[in-house]
N, C-alpha and C positions, 0 to 999 in steps of 0.2 A: 281079614285076622294079620294080628303080629307077631312077629317072634323076637323075644327078649330071651338076658341071657341073663339066670339067677345064680348071683352069689349067696352063698350062707356060710357065716363065721362065728367064732366061740361054739361056744353048747352047741346053738342051732345045728352047725353043721355034724359035732355029737350024735346031738338027738336021733338024727333022719341019715345018719350016714352018709349023708353028701356036699359033697365042694363045690360044683355047680352041678347048673345044668341049663339048657336051650329046652324052653318052654312058647307053646303055637297057645295065642292067650284068645279066646271066644274073643266077638267082636265089643260087647259090654266090659271089657275088662278095658279101663280106659286113663283107670287113677290108681295111688297108690292104694287107696280105702276099697275100692272092686278087686285090684287082685288080694289084696286080707282076704278079703272074704272069701274068693275063687278058689285060694289056697287052704284057707280052713278049711273049706269043701269037701279037699282029698280024703283026710283019715285024722284020730285021734292023735297022732304023731301034731300034721300040721294044722294040726285047730291049736293045740298046747304053744304052738310058738305063733300062730298070725290071728288068734281069736282074740275076741272081745277083752278075753278071760286077762287078757299078755300088754297091757298098756302100753307098755316099756320098747316095748319091740322098737327098734331103729332102723331104718330105714334111707337107702341114697339112692338116688338113678342119676349114672351118668357120673357118678363119683361126687355127685352135691347132695348135701344131707335133704331130706325131701318129705312132705307131712301131708295129712293123707289127702292129700287135693292134686297133689301135685301132678301131671300128663304123665300117662306110661304111651309109649309108638315106639316102631316097627323097631329094629334094630338098636333098643337100648338098654344097658344093662339096668339088673338092681340086684339093693348089697342089703341083706337082711344078718341083722346082729343086736346082741345084745349089747343094754348101757358099761360104758369104759369105766369104770373108777381109777383113780387114779391114787399113785402113793405119795 
């Protein structure tokens, strides 16, 4: 079982009233796609952020942009944030 540090930014932090959390992942959660599925199953708020209805969710693993196939392992830092717009 892997333990990660999850960081939330922008409106996701506001929606969940949570900036960060230490999470123990089930053995089946080994990449970003599986993490999103697992978090989505928690409740409607997590589903709104991590579910398929939010394809614009951006993810970074250990401060590097990540895609669905990026592996996640013990001790990793995973950040979830909305798309950033410039001005």
